[in-house]
N, C-alpha and C positions, 0 to 999 in steps of 0.2 A: 737545439736549431733554434728557438725562438729567444733561450738564453743568446747565445751566441748575434742576435740581432739586437738584442739590449744594449751589448758590449760596442755595436761596431762605431757608433759615434766617439765614443770614446777612443779606440782604437785608430781608427782615422788621425783622431787629434793626436795620437802618440807620432806615429808613423811620418804628419809632418812634421813634427817637431824634431826628429833624428833627422830628416833632410836639411829642416833649417840647421841643426847644427852641425851635420856635413859640408855643410856649402862656404861654411865660415864668415857666415854673414855679420856677427855678432864682434868677431876678433876685428871687424874692418873697422868697427864704429868704437872704439878703444879711446880713449882721450889721448894717446899718445898718435896713435894717426887721424884722428879728426884735428888733432893741432898741425899736422904733417898739412891736411888739405883745408883749414879751416878757411882764409881766402875765399877759396873758390866755393866752398860747399855754402856761405852766407850769401856770397855773388849769387846764388842760385836760388836760395831761400827767398830774398830781398824780391828777385825778380818774377817769383810763382809760388806767392807767399801759400796761398789758398790748395795747390796742388802737392805741395813740400811739406804743411801740416797735415793734410790727406794721409800721404803716403807714410810720416811718419807716424801718425797715428794708429795706422792700419799696421805696421808692424809693430808697433806695443799691443794693440789687439791680440794678433798671431802668436807674438811670442808668450805673450800670458794664458793664449787660450789651449796652447799647443804642454803648458806649465815645463818650458825650456828653459834650464837654471842660466843664471848671469844678464837677467832683466836689468840688475842696475845700471850693469854697462850700459846698456840702451837710455836709460831715464838717466844717467849721467850726461851722454852725447845728448838728449834733449835740450837739457839747463847750458850747454856748452852753444850750441845753434841757436834755439830759438828764446834763452834766456829766461828769468825764471817765472812772468807771471803764464807767459804763453807757452812754456815747455812745459809748465804743472797741467794747463788746462788741455791741452795737447795729451799729454800722457796720461792723464786720469778720464779723460773720455776712453782711450785706447784701453787704459785697464779696466773699467770697467763693463764695455764689451765685451775682453777677452774674457773676463771671469764670468757673465750671463754663459756665452758659451761652455764653458766649463763645467760650468754648476749644471746647468741641463746636461749634458753629456753626461755628467754622474751621476744624475739624478735616475736617468734613463734605465744606464749601469746596473744601478743600484734597486730600480724600483720594485722587479721581476724576481721569482725564483730565489726571495732573499733562503739563505738556510739559517737554522737555529744557533743565534749567536750565542759564543763564550761569554762567560759569563761579567768579566772583566769588559766587554764588549758592551753586555746586558746594561753593564752601572754605568756605562758612559752616556748611552744613548737616554737613561734615564732621568742621568745629570742634568742633562742638557735640556730635556722636557721639563724640569723643575724650572733651572735659572736659563733661559733659553739668551736672552739678552746678556746678560753677565760674558756668560760663557762665547759667544759670539764676535763682543769687543772685543773680550781678552784676545783670543787669537788672531784677532785681524789687526790690534794694538801693538803687539809684541813681533816687532821687524826680524827678530831671529827666525821666525815661523817661516818655511818656506810659503809664499804665498799661493803658486798653486797647489800642494800640499793642503792646505789650510779651505782652499776652495772645493777638493773633493771632499775634506773631512765634514766639512758647512751639509756638503750636499746628501753625505751616508748620513749624517746625523740629522737627516731632513728638516733644515732651517727655513724656515718661511723665506718666499722671497723678498717678500719686503723688508724683512728686518737683514738679509743679505745682503742686498743693497745699499741697504744704510749703512752698514758696519763696513763694505765695502770702499762707499765714499766715503768716509769720515775717517777709518783706519789709513784705508791705501791715499786718502789724501791730502792726510799730513806727514805720512811715511815718503810720499811722491816729492811733497814740498822741500823738505829737507835735502833728499835724495839730487832735486832738480836746481835746487841756490849751492849744491856743493859743486856740481857740475859749472855752474854759472861763474861761480868763484874759480875754478881750475881756469876756465876761459878768459875773466879778467886776468890772473896771474901771465899766460902765457902772453897778450896783448902788451902785459907791461915788458915784455923781455924776459920774464923767468922760464927755466927750463919744465918740461912736463917730466916729473922725476919723482920723489917721494918728500923730497923738499918742499915741495909746493904745501904736503901738509901742515907745514907751519906758519903757513901766512892765516892772517885774520879770515876773511871772506871764504877758506876751508874748512879752518877748524869751528869757527860759530854753528855752522851745519853739521859736522859730525858731534859736537855738545849737544847739540840738539838731538838729536837720532840717538846718541849715549842717554841723553833723559826719557827719550821715548819710550827707551827697550827694558827703563828701568820700573817706568811708573806703574803697571800693573803689578809687579814684587812688591812694590812699597805699597799701594794700596791694601793688597791681599794682608800685608803685614801689619798695618794700622787698623783691617777688620778683626783679626786675629787677636791683639792686645786690647781692641774693643768688646770683644765678644767676653776675652778672660777678666777683665775688667768688672763688666754685668753680671757674670757669675759670681763673682766672691761677694 
């Protein structure tokens, strides 16, 4: 019973995520759906900027805290509707709050009654204990790692809260900037009369953020290769 209580916060978040997915809310925020209602949505945001920003940041927080896949769709919508600066700031606020909620729920689930770990899990935790900053920043800076899964993994690895927050702000913030810029580029192309289709990805405002995300994804791999080459050179 005590173990079940420790998992209760995480189970509640998962349940909320299932309801959120079933509601189809994220589907309504796809770029093509935003384009259909862009004028009305922008008018609402301009009329009630504080309320609109709070609702958007709260939605990002809810999606991130529940680990629902498809948060990129929401970030793109933020870029389309709020622009790069405001969209990135609101998304980062929601992202930080959401990850903290998921982090503490995961810590509570893994904190008590841990069974003996398999050898691989024990090695992973020992490696993290030896190089916590490198492990944390690598996991946060590689954008193809699911954000929610990384949060749960860092909680299981017992990542200190301060390091977790810094890595989330840096790694998550950089990725959010590119994704929000991509959304803003989609909106600019749409307003200039271009269709919301795959052809938009040939536009400069869309291509540059995509290239930035590609560089971000390759960065840790390149750095790791350079470190291995440096160690090999010193050992010769």
